[in-house]
N, C-alpha and C positions, 0 to 999 in steps of 0.2 A: 484657292488659299483663303480668300475672304470668307467663303461659305463655311469652310472647316473652322476658321478662327471664331466665327460667331457661335458655332455649336460648342466649341471648347469653352468659349467665354460663358455661355449660358450654363454649361455643366459646372464650371468652376464657381459661378455665383450661386447656383442652386446648392452646391455643397457648402459654400460659405454661409448661406442663410440657415441651413440646417445645423451647422456646427456652432455658429456664433453664440447662442444662448446656453449651450450645454456646459461648458467649463466655468461655472459660477458667474454666468453673464459676461464672460470675457474680462473679468476684472483682475484676475491674477496676472503677474508679469508674463509667464509663458503663454497663457491664453491670449493676452493682448498682443504679444509678438506674433503669434500665429495669425491673428486677424489682420494685422498690418501687412504681413508677407502676402497673404492671400489677396488683400485689396490692391496692393501694388502690382502683383502678378496679373490680376484682372485688368488693371489699367493698361499694362503692356499688351495684352490680347485685344483690348478695345482699340488701341492704336492701329492694329492690323485689320480689325473687323469693321470699322466704320470710317466713313469719310468725314473730315472736319466739319463740312457743311451740315452733316446730319446731327452733329452734337451742338449746333448753335443754340438751341433752346435752353441748354443747361450751362452755358458758359458763364453767365452772371452768377448763379448760385455757386457753381464750382469755384469761380474766381473769388467769391466772398469767403468761402471756407479756406481756400489757399491763402487769402490775405490775412485771415486771423492766424493761420499757422505761421506765416512770415512775421507777423507782429510778435508772436511768442518767441520766435527765434531772435528777433532784434532785441527784445527785452532781456534776453540772457547774455547779450554781449556787453563788453566793457566800454563805456562811453566816456569821453573827456569830462572832467568834473564840471567845467563851466557850462558845457552844453547840457549835461544832465540836470544841472540846477535850473536851467531855463525850461527844460521839458517837464521835470518833476521835482519841485522843491522838496517834496516829502522824502523821496529817495536820497536826495543830496543831504538832507538834515540827518537822516539815520546813518549815513556813511560818515558824516562828520562826528557824530556821537561815538560811533564805533572806533574811529581813528583816534579820538581823544583818549580813549581808554588804553590804547596800545602805543600812542605817541607817534604813529606813522602818518606821513602826509597823505592827503586825499588827492590822488592823481586821476583815478578813474572811478566811475560809479556805474553799477549795473541797475537797470530799471526793473529788476525783479528781485523779490526777497528770497526766492529759491530758484536760481538760474537752471539747475539741473531739472527741476520739476517743470519749468517753462519749456525747456527743450523737449522733454518727454511729451508734454501736452501738445506742443506744436506738431510733433510727429503724428499724434492721434488725429488732430484736425486735418493734416495732410492726407492721412489714410482715408478719412471720411470723404474728402474731396475726390480721391481716386475711386472710391466705391460709387460715388454719385455719377462720375463720368462712365465708369464701367456699366452701371445699371442703365444709363442712357443708351449706350451702344447695344446692349442686349435687348432693350425694350423696343427696338425698331421693328421687330417681328412679333405678331400677336401670339404665335405658338410659344415663343420664348418667354413672353410676359406671363403666360399661363404657368410655366414651370416656376417662375419666381414667386408668383402669388400662391401657388400650391405649396411651395416650401414653407412660406410663412404660416399658412393655415395649418399645415401638418405640424409645424413647430409649436403653434399655439395649442392645438389639441393635446400634443404630448405634454406640454407644461401643465395643463389642467389634470390629465390623468396621472402623471407622475406626482404632481403636488398633492392631489387628493389621496393617493396611496400613502404618501408620507404623513399627511395630516391624519388619516385614519389610524396609522400605526404609531402616531405620536413620535416619529423619528426625530432624533436630535443630531443626526449626522447627514452630510451631503457629500456623496462620492467618498465616503469614509472619513471625512473631515468633520470634526465637531463644530457646530454652529449654535448661535443663541437660540434657545427654545422659543417657539412661537406657535400659538394655536391657529395661525392664519396660513393660507396656502401661499407657498413661495416658489414652487417648482424647482428649477435648477439655479435660481437666484437666492442670494442670502437674505435680501430684503424683500418682503412681500410687495412693497410699493413699486419696486422695479419690475417685477413680473407683471404688475398691472399695466405698466406702460407697454410692455411687449404684447400683451393681450389686446390692448386698444388698437394696435396696428392690424391684427387679424380681424377684429370686429368691423373695422371700416371696410376691409376687403370683402368680408362676407356679406355686408349690406349691399355694396356695389354689385357683387355677384347676384344677389337676390333681385336687385333692380333690373339688371340685364335679363335675368330669367323671367321676371314678370312681363317684360316686353316681348320676349319670345313666346310666352304662353298664349298671347293673343292670336298667334298664327297656327297654333296646334289645335286640332280637332279631337284627338284622342285624349280622354281623361287620364289614361295611364301616363302618357308622356307629359302632360301638364303637372301631374303629381311628382314625377321624377325630376322635372326641371326645377321645381320649387323646394322639394324636400331637402336637397343637399345644402343650399345656402341657409335655409331656416334652421336645420339641425346644427350646423357648424356655428352659426351666430349664437344660438341659445347656449350651446356648450361653452363657448368662450365667455359669454356674459355671466353664466353661473360661476365659472372659474374666477372671473374678475370680482364678483361679489364675495366669493370665499377668500380672496386675498385680503379683504377688509380695508381696501384702499378707498378712503372717502373721496380724495381728489380724482382717483381713477374712475370711480362710479359716476361722479358728477360729469367728468370729461366725456365718458362714453355716452351718457344720455344726451349731452349737448352736441356731441359729434354726430350721432345718428339723426338727431332732430335737424341739425344743419344740413346733413346730406339730403334728407327728404325735401327740405325747402329749396336747395340748389337744384335738385333733379326736377322739381316742379317749375322753377323759374326759367330753366333753360329753354323749354318749349311752351311755356304758359299753360302747362297741364297741371293745374293746381291740386288735382286729386292726389298727385304723388307726394304732396307735402304731408298728407296724413299717414303715408307709409312710414316715415321716420318716427313720428309720434306714436303710431301704433306699435312699431317694433320696440320702442322704449317702454311703452306700457306693458306689452306682453312680457318683455324680459323681466321687468320688475315684478310682475305678477307671478311668473314662474319661480323667481328667486324666493319670494315670500311664501309661496305654496310648498316649495321643496325644502328650504333651509330656514324658513322663518325670518326673523329680523336679525339673524347673526351676520357677521361679516360687515361689509361696507355699508349695507342699508341701515343696520342698527347703529353703526358708528356715526353715520350722517345724522340720523334722528337725534342721537344723544349729544351731538355737538352743540355747545352753547358758547355764549360770549366769554364766560368765565372758565371754559374748558382749559385744563392745565397745559395740554400740548399746544392748543391754539395760542394761549397767552405766551408760551415760550417762543413760539414762532414770531409773534408780533415783536417781542423783545429782540429776537435774532435779526429780523428784517431791519429794525432801527440801527442795530450795530453794524450790519453790512453796509447800509447807506453811509454811516459814519466813516467806515473804512474807505468807501469810494471818495468821500470828500477829502481824505488825506492824499489820495493819488487820483485826481479827477481826469487827467488827460491820458496818462500812460497805464493806469491801473497798477495794482500791487504786483502783478506778474501772472501771466497765464499759468494755471495749474498750481499757483502758490497760495491758495486759500488757507490751507492748513497752517502754513507758516505765518500768514499775515493776520488771520483772525484774532490771535491772542493780543494784538495791539489794541483792540477795541472790545474784547470779550467781556461782557458784564459778569459780575461775581455770581449772579444767580444761574448763569449758564455754565455748568460744570462740564469737565471732560474735554476731549479733543474733537474738534469739529473739522472733519475732512472736507465737507461740502456745505454750502448754504442750502436751505430748503427752498430754493428758487434758482433754477438755472439762469434765468434772466438777470437777477440781481448779482449772482456770482460772476457772470461774464462782465457785468458793469464794474464790479469791484476789482476784478483781476485783469481785464483787458481795457478798461477805461472807455471813454466815449468813442474812440475809433473802432474798437471791437464791436460795440453795440450797433454803430452805424453800418459796419460791414455786414453784420448779421441781418439787419433790417433790409438792406439793399438786396441781399441774396434771397431772403424770404419773399420780398415784394416781387422780384423777377420770377420766382418759381410760382407764386400764386397767380400772377398775371398769365403765365403760360398755361397753367392748369385750367383756369377759367376759359381761356381761348379754346383749349381742346374740348372741355366739357360742353361748351355752348356752340361748338363748331358743327360742320356738316359731315364729319367723319363717321366711321362705323360706331355702332352703339357699344361695342366692346372697348374701343378706344376711349370713348367718353366715360365708360364705367371705371376705367383705370384712373382717369383724372378725378372722378367723383370720389373714389376710394381715398386718394391722397388729400383731397380737400377736407374730407371728414377726419382724417388723421391729424392734419394741421390744426383744425378747429379744436379737437380734443386736447392736443398737446399744448396749444396756447393757454388753455386753462390749467391743465395738470402741471406744466413746468413752471408756472408761476408759484406753485405751492410745494414743489418737490424737485428732486434732482435725478430723475430717471434717465435722462439723456447723457448723464455722465457715465453710464454703463456702456462700454464699447459695443456690446451686442445690440443694444437698442439703437445707438447712433448709426452703426454700419447698416443695420437692417432698414432703417428709415431712409438713409442715403440711397441705397440700391433701389428701393421702391419709388422714391421721388424721381430718380433719373429715368427709370423705365416708364413712369406715367407721363413725364414731361415730353418724351419723344414718341408718344403713342401714335400720333398721326403724321409724323415727320416724313416717313418713307413714302406714304401715299401722296403727300403734298409735293414732294420732290418729283415723283413720277408724273404727276399732273403738270408740273412746271415744264419738265423735259418734253412731254407730249405736246404742250402748247407751243413751245419754241420750235419743235420739229414741224408742226403744222404750219406755223408762220413761215418757216424757211421754205417749205414746199410751195406755199402760195406765192412767196416772193420769186422763187425759181420759175414757176409757171408764168407769172406776169412778165418776167424778163424774157422768157422764150417768146411769148406773144408779141412783145415789143420788137424783138429781133426779127420775127417773121414779117411784121408790118414794114420793117425797114428794107426788106429784100426788094430790089428793083424788079418790076414786072418784065417778063420776056415776051417777045413777039410770039404770036400763036404759031405753033409748028416748030419752034426753036427747041429741038430735042436736047441739045447740049446744055442749053440754059436751064431746062427743067431738071436735068440730072444734077447740075451744079447746085441748084437751089435745094434739092432734096438732100444732097450730101451736107450742105451747110446746116440744114435743120437737124439732121441726125447728130452732127458734131456738137451742136449747142445743147441738145437734149442730154447727151452723154456727159458733157461738162457740168450741167446743172445737177445731175445725179451724184457726181463726185464731190459736190460742194459740202464741206463739213458742217454738221449741225452741232452747235455748242449749247450744252445745257445751261 
């Protein structure tokens, strides 16, 4: 049953990863609902497929995500006015002003400016936690991790080809729905910056694949096999990098270069083979060279070059960041409400920032403003636990394929640390769920082997203890006079009985 559960779990997660980005990045209500159902179904299968001890490496990150989900649910509840005033004076003051207009007494206060949005956001965070645990259960086997990584790479290539076709045809519709016209590649996402985040995930996987292939090449004597081993990851990485450049995402391009450079340094530092450090720098240089040679300075490369301190979009973001911090200072402890940024931002929105702002151009600042200090602390704790586990796997003595998985996620996290300070790509459900599944699979990469080695060690220790006990028992048998046949038979019977009992002693893992 467990074996079939793991196969079903991997098949379900592979389908989830392929499906997630297709319906507008999962941002529409029906698409989001489908991702949530699939994530919770995968969690149910993970409960059958894995032992709780095998999921121990991801308990802290999954608990942090679940904690943020619980925080959003608590924000949506009605709290006694006195307690709410103690926790969040800002919410209590707004409630008193609203009550003064209607003349009704203030009995209860909600710690969210949009309780329904907070409940909805809490469900999304819970689904991401479920996807993380499901990915961890599926990642216990190397063959299953290959399917998950292959699904993300196939999805990234599809985004590039599909987006390039629409870009060439200058299409203004996506799946029959009219979207804002843009000369930039956006794939099945509405915003080009969001597809850039998705492509960054594939880029880190492709680089780790190339690092693993480069290690295997050293053992191959046939030149044809060497070319085949290296051709796949190189072509996939270049395809995804060109697609990222065509998306025109400045933050995405900077994050991708930083991520691949960091991967090269981490691969070199793990075994003190510093020549690997140039692999990341070389990949970044080759990628930028191919982009300039094929599409010139269009897209992200040209936009990065043209960015100046007085750039209009950059100036607007600086003004926006100041306003978001001002919003956080109004609700420092509890935040304005998870998922309630659209409703809360008008409280501090400057006159020069027109329109409706659904999200801040910084996932970190938005979480600070909507979930307060507890939300950020939970996120930092979960991220620290995940990074610590990934470094342990990447620097451990496990298989090179296990270490390649950890290297891929470390590259992803490095790039996202930069990109998500400047954008809100992880608010797209497809990106968040994909990242969670990959993170869980990479974190448990060497768990099964470690557990098997632990069980084997305990079994060997138990056998040695049993052998020592038998030897001690034999020494305690009283010697019989020479020629005492009955005594010899009795001693032999006692030895056999003790050996049989030692074999039946249970060995606890």
